[in-house]
N, C-alpha and C positions, 0 to 999 in steps of 0.2 A: 501496416502489415494487414493482413486479413486472415481471419480467423475461420476456416472452414468445416462444415460437417458435424460441427459439434451439438449438443444439447444446451441451448442458450437459455439463462434462468431471468425471464422477464414476467413481472406482474404474478409472481407466486406460481410460475407455471414453466416448465421447460418446452421450447420450440426449436425443431428442427431449422436452423438457419444460419447466415454468416454474420460476421462482424468485421468491420473496418475499424481499425485504431490508427490514429496519427498524433504523434507529438504527446504521447502517454494519455489520449484521450479518444474516448468511443465517437465517431464520425458517423458511423453508418450502421443500421442492422436491416437483413432483408435478405431474401433468397436470391441466390444466382449473381450475386453482385460482381461487377466489373473492376478488378485489381491488378496493375500489373506489378506492384512491389512485391515484399516477402510473404509467402503463403505459411500457414500451420496449419497442417491436417489435424482437427481435434476429434476424428470419429470416434465414436465409441467413449468421448470424453464430456465431463459437463462443464462450462463455459459461465462463469461468473465475472461480474464487475468488481473492481478491488475494493477490499474491505477498509472501512474507517474506524479504528479503534479509540474511542472519544473517553476511554480512563485508562490509561496503562501506566501503571506503576513500574513497570520494566519487565525483564524476559531476558532469555540466556543466558541465567546467572546474574545480571547486574539488574541494579536499581536506576528508575529516571534521575534520582536525586545524587548520584555516585559521580556526575562530573562529566567533561564533554566526550571521553572515551567510551564510556556505558553508553551513551545516548548515541554515538556513532555506530556502536554494534548493535543497536537495537535497529537503528535506520539499515546496517547492512543486512542483517539476517530476516527481516521480517516480512520482506518480499515473497519470500519461497514459501511462507505460509498464508500469501493471499492480501497482506495488510498493505495499503498502498499509502495511507496517511496515519499520524496518530497524535495524540493529545497526550503531553506528559504530566501524569498525575504526581505531585510533589506532596512529600510529609516532613516539613523542617521542624526541628525541634526550637528555634528561635529565629530572630530576625535576621541574624547574621547568615545561619544557614539558608533562609528563604532567600536573601540576597544573592548568596555562592549559587542557588541552584536555579534561581532564574538566569542569571547570568550565563549558565552552563547551559542552558536550553537555548538562550538566543545566540551564544556562540555555536552551538551545533545545529541550527537552523540553516539549511541549504546542504547539509552532507548527502553523499549517493545514496541512494536506495528510496527508503520509504520517507516521505515529506513527514516533517515535524509542524503540527498546525495550532 
């Protein structure tokens, strides 16, 4: 996909340029790029790379320690806020709870939406 006509945030500045993305990664940034796939007109909009949340206790009324379903909910809803990956932060009260929470994170990895890292 190519994102055209947006204000792209690079090096703490906004640039009027285009962005080509393939397989979820930025492949090219520049003016007047040639691309024959899907195009998005971002006229008047800001374009940022995906955000990485490096300390996520939860969101959307669930905690990262609440189990696989809670983590799947966070994965599903985070992209609409620009988050492309997150590191679940757990707060277990004992070793058994820690083991359950870590297993839930492992089981939820690869769920659709935001990546768990």
